[in-house]
Legacy VTK file of the C-alpha trace (Angstrom):
# vtk DataFile Version 3.0
C-alpha trace
ASCII
DATASET POLYDATA
POINTS 72 float
0.013 0.042 -0.004
3.100 2.125 0.451
4.828 1.883 -2.519
1.250 2.785 -4.128
0.415 5.876 -2.023
3.969 7.197 -2.598
3.412 8.496 -6.058
0.673 10.609 -4.396
2.672 13.656 -2.714
4.596 13.961 -6.110
1.040 14.019 -8.451
0.490 16.877 -6.228
3.430 18.413 -5.953
3.881 18.421 -9.840
0.222 19.349 -10.167
0.542 22.622 -8.112
3.820 23.428 -9.134
2.633 22.845 -12.806
6.398 21.535 -13.309
7.934 18.532 -13.839
11.312 19.388 -15.111
13.027 17.157 -12.261
11.453 13.898 -13.328
13.416 11.657 -15.654
11.044 11.092 -18.547
12.381 8.037 -19.464
12.041 6.497 -16.092
7.969 6.929 -15.780
7.765 5.475 -19.422
9.619 2.441 -18.095
7.769 2.320 -14.870
4.216 2.941 -16.341
5.452 0.175 -18.978
6.246 -1.932 -15.908
3.241 -1.414 -14.074
0.667 -1.883 -16.926
2.421 -5.155 -17.519
1.729 -6.272 -13.679
-2.024 -5.292 -14.317
-2.553 -7.140 -17.330
-0.621 -10.251 -15.215
-3.051 -9.533 -12.598
-6.243 -9.365 -15.128
-4.784 -12.696 -16.519
-4.261 -14.439 -12.915
-7.462 -12.836 -11.851
-5.624 -11.629 -8.822
-8.111 -9.017 -7.497
-5.011 -7.549 -4.935
-2.519 -7.541 -7.929
-5.055 -6.163 -10.249
-6.033 -2.861 -7.635
-2.648 -2.019 -6.943
-1.477 -1.683 -10.090
-4.422 -0.185 -11.313
-4.166 2.491 -8.757
-0.054 2.800 -9.077
-0.818 3.034 -13.266
-3.174 6.173 -12.506
-0.647 7.772 -10.731
1.956 7.347 -12.173
0.627 8.126 -15.584
-0.656 11.055 -14.110
3.115 12.288 -13.600
4.064 11.125 -16.581
1.388 13.118 -18.469
2.024 16.538 -16.234
5.803 15.655 -17.505
4.774 15.467 -21.127
2.374 18.375 -20.781
4.724 20.894 -19.103
8.216 20.426 -20.393
LINES 1 73
72 0 1 2 3 4 5 6 7 8 9 10 11 12 13 14 15 16 17 18 19 20 21 22 23 24 25 26 27 28 29 30 31 32 33 34 35 36 37 38 39 40 41 42 43 44 45 46 47 48 49 50 51 52 53 54 55 56 57 58 59 60 61 62 63 64 65 66 67 68 69 70 71
């Protein structure tokens, strides 16, 4: 739960300051892809904990990725 929620402060800070210049675009692309693949795996295995955790993480990390692309 903590690893999933850990992205929330970064989402809030990036949105508040409208800046993502210090974040690595490559890292967030790779991370989002990895989380998306875990989500697909969870769906394939019908594992609700894996699905929920990776869905929430994907939304939060994807939001940061969106801000990085939008604000840079």
